[in-house]
N, C-alpha and C positions, 0 to 999 in steps of 0.2 A: 350412540348418540350422546349428546351433553345438553345441559341446561344453559339458559341465557346467563344465569348467575355464575356458573362455572366459566363460561366464555369471558364474562367481564372480570371475574376475579384473576384469571390467568393472563388476560390481556393487560390488566393493570400491573401485574408482576413483570411481564415482559417489557412493558413501557418504562417502568422504573429502571430496568436494566439498560435499555437503549438510551434513555435520557441522561443517565449518569455518564455514559460515554457511548458515542455512536458506534454501532456494530454492523458487521455484514450479516446477511441473511444466514450464512453458513455458521457464523459464531453463535447466533441465536439458536439455531437448530441444535448444535452441539450442546449448548448449555441446558436446554430444556427437554431434549428428546427422551430422556429417561424419566422425567417427572410429569410430563404432560402427554396425554393420549395423542397419537400421531394425527388423526383427523382434526382434532381440536387445534393442535399446533399449526397445521397447514392453514386452517381457516383464519386463525389469528394473524399469522404472518401475511396472508393474502390481504386481510383487512388493513394491516399496518403498512403494507406496500401501497395500497390504494390511497391511504391517508398521508403517504409520503414520509412516514417515520422510518421506513426501511427503503433505502435507495442505494444499491450497490455502485451505480455510476457516480453518484455524489460522493459516496464513501471513498472511491478511488481518487477522485479529485482532492478531497480534503486530506486524505492520508499522504498523497504525494506532496502536497503543499506543505504539510507538517515536516516531512522528511527533508524537503528542500530547505526549509527554514532552519533546521536543527542539525543536519548531518551531511557529511561528505560521502555520497554513495554513487555507484554507477547506475546507469539506467537498468542494467541487468539485475542489480541488487534490489532496486525499487520493485521490479517485476516479481522477483522471488518472494519478497516480503508480502506483496499483495496475494500471490498464489497461496502462500501459507495461511492467509486469512480465509481461504476458500472462495475467493472471487473468481468469477467466470473468466477464463483466459481470453475469450473474444472481447469481452468488455475492457479488459486491460490493454489488449492490443489496439483496440479502437482509440482508447484514450491516448496511449503512447504515440500512435500515428498522428492523431489530430493536434498533438502538442509537441511534435517532433523537434522544431526549432528551439523552443524554450528549454526542452529537456537536454538537447545537445549542448546548449550554452551552459546549463547547470552542470552537466557532466564535465565539461572542460574546466569550469571554475572549481569544481570539486577535485578533480585530478590536480589542478594547479595548487590548491590548498595542501593537498597531501604531499605533493612534490616539495613544496616549501617546508613543510613540517619534517619530512623524512630526510631532506638533503643534508642535514647536519650530522646524521648518524649512518646514512647509507650511501652507497655509490649509485650513480645514475642508472646503471644496468639493473641493480637490485630493485630500485624504485620502479622501473618499467615493468619488471617481472611481477612485482607486488601488485601493481595496478592492473596488469593483464589478468592475474589470478582473481582479482576482485571484479572482473567483468567489464573493465573500461575498454572502449574501442581504441584500437591502435592509433587511428588518425587523431582522436581526441587527446591521446597521451602526447603525441608529437606537438600539437598546438599548445598544450599546457606547458610542455618543456620550453618551447620558444617563449611563451608568456613570462616564464621565470628567468629567461636569459641564460639558460644552460645549454 
């Protein structure tokens, strides 16, 4: 068992970690599992989830929006990045499914940007292969190529 003082002290430490940069539940567990007793950590995480400081579904939304604003990625790459953060696959799938149209449009624009960038140094077939390796859907690559007038 632990004291209320211990709970508050460790909760404050974890809160500082979360407030500095939003984290997934898994990231918090990894960071503090060796330092904080498992039962205490479970209780703090449960408390912070109820207080909505930890919300993996919100985390997915925010992370994807950041990637969309900053990077050219395929939907598959977005998925892998979230999985690597320890996010539940079902939550990721649900988000991707419910935002399918917006994400498909993003993937087409992303592919289009990459085609434009790479077209000066690579042949069209090489670019297609590159995009396929990065997880872009074939139909989205075709649309992006048409968009670029190639």
